[in-house]
C-alpha positions as CSV (number, residue, x, y, z in Angstrom):
1,M,-13.9,13.6,19.4
2,A,-13.3,9.9,20.2
3,L,-11.3,9.5,17.0
4,W,-9.2,12.5,18.0
5,R,-8.5,11.1,21.5
6,A,-7.6,7.7,19.9
7,Y,-5.2,9.5,17.6
8,Q,-3.6,11.3,20.5
9,R,-3.2,8.1,22.5
10,A,-1.6,6.3,19.4
11,L,0.6,9.4,18.9
12,A,1.8,9.3,22.5
13,A,2.4,5.5,22.4
14,H,4.1,5.3,19.0
15,P,5.1,8.9,17.9
16,W,7.3,7.9,14.9
17,K,4.9,5.3,13.5
18,V,1.9,7.6,13.8
19,Q,3.8,10.6,12.3
20,V,5.0,8.5,9.3
21,L,1.4,7.2,8.7
22,T,-0.1,10.7,9.1
23,A,2.4,12.2,6.7
24,G,1.9,9.5,4.1
25,S,-1.9,9.8,4.5
26,L,-2.0,13.6,4.3
27,M,0.2,13.7,1.3
28,G,-1.7,11.0,-0.5
29,L,-5.0,12.6,0.3
30,G,-3.6,16.0,-0.9
31,D,-2.7,14.4,-4.2
32,I,-6.1,12.8,-4.6
33,I,-7.8,16.1,-3.9
34,S,-5.5,17.8,-6.3
35,Q,-6.2,15.3,-9.1
36,Q,-9.9,15.1,-8.5
37,L,-11.0,18.6,-7.4
38,V,-8.4,20.9,-8.9
39,E,-7.3,19.1,-12.0
40,R,-10.7,17.4,-12.5
41,R,-9.2,14.2,-13.8
42,G,-12.0,11.9,-12.8
43,L,-11.5,8.3,-11.6
44,Q,-10.6,6.9,-15.0
45,E,-7.7,9.4,-15.5
46,H,-6.5,9.4,-11.9
47,Q,-2.7,8.8,-11.7
48,T,-2.5,6.2,-9.0
49,G,1.3,6.0,-9.3
50,R,1.5,9.7,-8.6
51,T,-0.6,9.3,-5.5
52,L,1.5,6.4,-4.3
53,T,4.7,8.4,-4.9
54,M,3.3,11.2,-2.7
55,V,2.4,8.6,0.0
56,S,5.9,7.1,-0.2
57,L,7.5,10.5,0.0
58,G,5.4,11.5,3.0
59,C,6.3,8.2,4.8
60,G,9.9,7.9,3.8
61,F,11.2,11.5,3.6
62,V,8.8,14.2,5.0
63,A,7.8,12.6,8.3
64,P,11.3,11.4,9.3
65,V,13.0,14.7,8.3
66,L,10.4,17.0,9.9
67,G,10.1,14.8,13.0
68,G,13.8,14.7,13.5
69,W,14.2,18.4,12.8
70,Y,11.6,19.4,15.4
71,K,13.3,17.2,18.0
72,V,16.6,19.0,17.2
73,L,14.9,22.4,17.3
74,D,13.5,21.6,20.7
75,R,16.9,20.7,22.0
76,L,18.5,23.8,20.5
77,I,15.8,26.1,21.9
78,P,14.1,24.3,24.8
79,G,11.8,27.0,26.1
80,T,8.1,27.6,25.3
81,T,7.8,31.4,25.8
82,K,6.8,33.6,22.9
83,V,10.4,34.7,22.5
84,D,11.5,31.1,22.3
85,A,8.8,30.4,19.7
86,L,10.0,33.3,17.6
87,K,13.6,32.1,17.8
88,K,12.4,28.6,16.7
89,M,10.4,30.0,13.9
90,L,13.3,32.1,12.7
91,L,15.7,29.2,12.8
92,D,13.2,26.9,11.1
93,Q,12.3,29.3,8.4
94,G,15.8,30.9,7.9
95,G,17.9,27.7,8.1
96,F,15.8,24.6,7.8
97,A,13.1,25.5,5.3
98,P,15.5,26.5,2.5
99,C,17.5,23.3,2.9
100,F,14.4,21.1,3.1
101,L,12.9,22.6,-0.1
102,G,16.2,22.3,-1.8
103,C,16.1,18.6,-1.1
104,F,12.3,18.0,-1.5
105,L,12.0,19.6,-4.9
106,P,14.8,17.6,-6.6
107,L,13.7,14.4,-4.9
108,M,10.2,14.9,-6.4
109,G,11.8,15.6,-9.8
110,T,13.8,12.4,-9.5
111,L,10.8,10.3,-8.5
112,N,8.9,11.7,-11.4
113,G,11.7,10.7,-13.9
114,L,13.3,14.0,-14.6
115,S,16.9,13.9,-15.9
116,A,19.5,15.6,-13.7
117,Q,19.6,18.6,-16.2
118,D,15.8,19.0,-16.2
119,N,15.7,18.6,-12.5
120,W,18.3,21.3,-12.0
121,A,16.4,23.7,-14.4
122,K,13.1,23.0,-12.6
123,L,14.7,23.6,-9.2
124,R,16.2,26.9,-10.4
125,R,12.8,28.0,-11.8
126,D,10.5,26.9,-9.0
127,Y,12.7,27.2,-5.8
128,P,12.3,30.9,-5.2
129,D,8.5,30.9,-5.6
130,A,8.2,27.7,-3.5
131,L,10.3,29.3,-0.7
132,L,8.2,32.5,-0.8
133,T,5.0,30.5,-0.6
134,N,6.4,28.5,2.3
135,Y,7.1,31.7,4.1
136,Y,3.5,32.8,3.4
137,V,1.9,29.7,5.0
138,R,4.5,28.6,7.6
139,T,5.6,31.8,9.3
140,D,3.2,31.3,12.2
141,P,3.8,30.4,15.9
142,F,3.8,26.6,15.0
143,C,6.8,26.3,17.3
144,L,4.5,26.6,20.3
145,F,3.1,23.1,19.7
146,S,4.5,20.1,21.4
147,C,7.1,18.2,19.4
148,S,4.6,15.4,18.6
149,L,2.1,17.9,17.2
150,K,4.5,20.0,15.2
151,S,5.0,17.5,12.4
152,R,1.3,17.0,12.1
153,N,0.6,20.7,12.1
154,A,3.3,21.3,9.6
155,L,1.9,18.6,7.4
156,G,-1.5,20.0,7.8
157,L,-0.2,23.3,6.5
158,G,1.5,21.5,3.7
159,F,-1.8,19.7,2.9
160,A,-3.5,23.1,2.7
161,W,-0.7,24.5,0.6
162,H,-1.9,23.6,-2.8
163,R,1.0,25.4,-4.5
164,N,3.2,22.5,-4.0
165,P,5.1,22.2,-7.3
166,S,5.1,18.4,-7.1
167,L,1.3,18.4,-7.4
168,G,1.3,20.5,-10.6
169,I,-0.8,23.3,-9.0
170,T,-0.1,26.7,-10.6
171,H,-1.6,29.1,-8.1
172,S,0.7,30.8,-5.7
173,P,-0.3,33.2,-2.9
174,C,2.9,35.1,-3.7
175,R,1.8,35.7,-7.2
176,P,-1.9,35.1,-7.4
177,H,-2.2,35.7,-11.1
178,A,0.9,33.9,-12.2
179,Q,0.0,30.8,-14.2
180,R,3.2,28.8,-14.8
181,N,3.3,25.2,-15.8
182,T,4.9,23.4,-12.9
183,N,4.0,19.9,-14.0
184,F,6.7,17.3,-14.0
C-alpha cells in the first residue's frame, strides 16, 4: 500500500511524467510477458529491440495521446453521473478508439519496418478484429475514473489485452478459435 500511495503522490505532483513512465513501463512489461510466457522465447531469443520499441511507443505516443484525449473528453462532458459516463464511453469508443487504432497500428508497422504497401495491407486485415477486441475490453465505465487515473486504467486494460497485433498474439476474444499470423 505504501508503494501505491507513493505512486498516487507522484501522479498528483507530476501527472504527465508519471503517465508517460507508466505507459512505457506497462507496454514494455507487456512485451516481455508476451515474449517470455506466451511465445516462450527464453532469455537468449528475447527481442530486446522489440521491447524497447514498445516502451518508446508507450512513452512517446500512447501516454500523450490518451492523456490529452481524456482531458478533452472531460472538458466536452464535465459531469460524473452515470449518464455522463455513458456519454463519455460512447464518444470515446465511437469516435476516438477507431481513430486511435487507425494511427497506432500503422505506427507499429512502420516501427517494425513494414513498407507502406505491407503496412496498408496489414491495417486492412487487422483493423476490424483489433477494433472489435477493443470494444470487448474497453466498453466499461472507465470514464468514471478521475482524469489522472483514466490513462493508467486504459493502459492496464491494454496490458491485459494480449490480442494486440503489435505483440504477435493470435488469440482474440472476438474469435477465440481464430489463429491468424499477426506477426510483423
